[in-house]
C-alpha positions in Angstrom: 75.0 -13.1 29.1 76.1 -10.4 31.4 74.5 -7.1 32.4 76.5 -4.3 34.0 79.4 -6.7 34.6 77.2 -9.3 36.3 74.8 -12.1 35.4 71.4 -10.9 34.1 68.2 -11.7 35.9 66.4 -12.7 32.7 67.1 -13.3 29.0 65.1 -13.1 25.8 64.5 -16.2 23.7 66.8 -14.8 21.0 69.6 -14.4 23.5 69.2 -17.9 24.8 69.1 -19.5 21.3 72.2 -17.5 20.3 74.1 -18.6 23.5 73.1 -22.3 23.3 73.5 -22.7 19.6 77.2 -23.1 20.1 76.5 -26.4 21.9 73.3 -27.3 20.1 73.8 -26.1 16.5 70.3 -27.1 15.3 68.5 -25.1 18.1 66.0 -22.6 16.8 63.4 -20.2 18.3 60.7 -22.4 16.9 62.1 -25.4 18.7 62.1 -23.6 22.0 58.5 -22.5 21.5 57.7 -26.2 20.7 59.2 -27.3 24.0 57.2 -24.7 25.8 54.0 -25.8 24.1 54.8 -29.3 25.3 55.1 -27.9 28.8 58.6 -28.9 29.4 59.5 -25.4 30.3 57.2 -22.7 31.8 58.3 -19.2 31.0 57.2 -15.9 32.3 56.2 -13.2 29.9 56.3 -9.4 29.7 53.1 -7.4 29.3 53.9 -7.4 25.6 53.9 -11.1 25.5 57.7 -11.6 25.1 59.1 -14.7 26.7 61.7 -14.3 29.5 64.2 -16.9 30.7 65.5 -16.9 34.2 69.0 -18.5 34.7 67.2 -21.6 36.0 65.1 -21.7 32.8 68.3 -21.7 30.8 69.8 -24.5 32.8 66.6 -26.5 32.4 66.6 -25.9 28.6 70.2 -27.1 28.4 69.3 -30.2 30.4 66.3 -31.0 28.0 68.4 -30.4 24.9 71.2 -32.7 26.2 68.8 -35.5 26.9 67.0 -35.0 23.6 69.9 -34.2 21.2 72.7 -36.2 22.8 71.0 -39.0 24.7 68.0 -39.4 22.2 65.4 -39.6 24.9 61.7 -38.9 23.9 60.2 -35.8 25.2 57.6 -37.8 27.2 60.5 -39.5 29.1 62.3 -36.2 29.6 59.1 -34.6 31.0 58.7 -37.5 33.5 62.3 -37.0 34.7 61.7 -33.3 35.2 58.4 -33.9 37.0 60.0 -36.5 39.1 62.5 -34.0 40.4 65.6 -35.2 38.5 68.6 -32.9 39.1 69.0 -30.3 36.4 72.4 -28.8 37.2 74.7 -29.4 34.2 77.9 -29.5 36.2 77.3 -33.0 37.7 74.6 -34.4 35.4 77.0 -35.6 32.7 77.6 -39.0 34.3 73.9 -39.7 34.6 73.2 -38.6 31.1 75.8 -40.9 29.6 74.2 -44.0 31.1 71.6 -44.7 28.5 70.9 -48.3 27.7 72.1 -49.3 24.3 69.2 -51.8 24.0 66.5 -49.1 24.4 63.7 -49.3 21.9 61.1 -46.8 20.7 57.7 -46.8 19.2 57.3 -44.8 16.0 55.6 -42.0 18.0 58.5 -41.9 20.5 61.1 -41.7 17.7 59.2 -38.9 16.0 59.1 -37.1 19.4 62.8 -37.7 20.0 63.8 -36.0 16.7 61.0 -33.4 16.8 59.4 -34.5 13.6 56.0 -35.6 12.2 55.1 -39.2 12.7 54.7 -39.5 8.9 58.4 -38.8 8.4 59.3 -41.8 10.6 56.8 -44.0 8.9 58.3 -43.1 5.5 61.8 -43.9 6.7 60.6 -47.2 8.0 58.7 -48.0 4.7 61.8 -47.6 2.6 63.9 -49.6 5.0 66.1 -46.9 6.4 65.1 -47.5 10.0 63.7 -50.4 11.9 65.5 -53.0 9.8 65.9 -55.3 12.8 62.3 -55.1 13.7 62.6 -52.7 16.6 63.4 -49.0 16.5 66.6 -48.4 18.4 69.0 -45.7 19.5 70.8 -46.1 16.2 67.6 -45.6 14.3 67.2 -42.3 16.2 70.5 -41.1 15.0 69.8 -42.2 11.4 66.4 -40.5 11.5 67.9 -37.3 12.9 70.4 -37.2 10.0 67.7 -38.0 7.5 65.7 -35.1 9.0 68.6 -32.8 8.5 68.9 -33.9 4.8 65.2 -33.3 4.4 65.7 -29.6 5.1 67.5 -29.6 1.7 64.8 -31.4 -0.1 66.3 -34.9 0.2 63.2 -37.0 1.2 63.2 -40.5 2.7 62.4 -42.0 -0.7 65.7 -40.5 -2.0 67.6 -42.5 0.6 66.8 -45.8 -1.1 69.8 -45.5 -3.3 72.1 -44.9 -0.3 70.6 -47.9 1.5 71.1 -50.1 -1.6 74.7 -49.1 -1.8 75.2 -49.9 1.9 73.7 -53.3 1.4 75.9 -54.0 -1.6 79.1 -53.1 0.4 78.0 -55.0 3.5 77.4 -58.1 1.2 80.9 -57.6 -0.2 82.5 -57.4 3.3 80.5 -60.5 4.4 81.7 -62.4 1.3 85.3 -61.6 2.1 84.9 -62.6 5.8 82.6 -65.5 5.2 85.1 -68.3 5.9 85.6 -66.9 9.4 81.9 -66.1 9.9 81.0 -69.7 9.1 83.8 -71.3 11.0 81.7 -72.1 14.0 84.5 -70.8 16.3 83.1 -68.1 18.5 86.3 -66.1 18.7 86.9 -66.2 14.9 83.3 -65.0 14.3 83.8 -62.1 16.7 87.2 -61.3 15.1 85.4 -61.3 11.7 82.7 -58.9 12.9 85.4 -56.6 14.3 87.2 -56.7 10.9 83.9 -55.8 9.2 83.5 -52.8 11.5 87.1 -51.7 10.6 86.4 -52.1 6.9 83.2 -50.0 7.4 85.1 -47.2 9.1 87.8 -47.2 6.4 85.0 -47.2 3.7 83.2 -44.3 5.4 86.4 -42.2 5.5 87.2 -43.1 1.9 83.7 -41.9 0.8 84.1 -38.7 2.8 87.4 -37.9 1.0 86.0 -38.8 -2.4 82.9 -36.6 -1.7 85.1 -33.7 -0.7 87.0 -34.0 -4.0 83.7 -34.1 -5.9 82.3 -31.1 -4.1 85.5 -29.1 -4.7 84.7 -29.4 -8.4 81.2 -27.8 -8.0 82.6 -24.3 -8.5 84.9 -25.2 -11.4 
């Protein structure tokens, strides 16, 4: 974003989305407009009504997207941070952004806010057992919901994920059966080792599926 060899004083919404999409692939003009409606960013406009971003507005938007897309914070929390004078500069904010508690929980409304979806979508995911299986909605559920939302763009709705969830449960049961002697040993170290083995099996299983799916997709055009 340069003008006459130097930085521009302002940018259009299209220029900003094109620039930031490299770092935030799902960013769209409609999402930026949504953030403005939620009053997280306040943009100036031309007489014709076109939005203009100052360099500071661009940095603020990057800060918001980082908190939302990479740290999974709800917009209400992000807004409070901004209003509280949290530093926006991206050069030294990385360390602060990475310190998000793993045990953070969400309400359904907050989760919907975090992934920029309708509350009904989160409720459907919860009703089919895709999120909230432990009772609370956690950071992991935010990631699951975000991926489910991406699949929904192609017509794959929450109800369609029942089959995937059932397959996951069958495989988890198989891993548990294999490791059951260690899990039931009563020895804390052996139990932890078994859990780590299960995680390793899950990682191998995930990679195996990825390769199998790639082979299956390669046959689409044949």
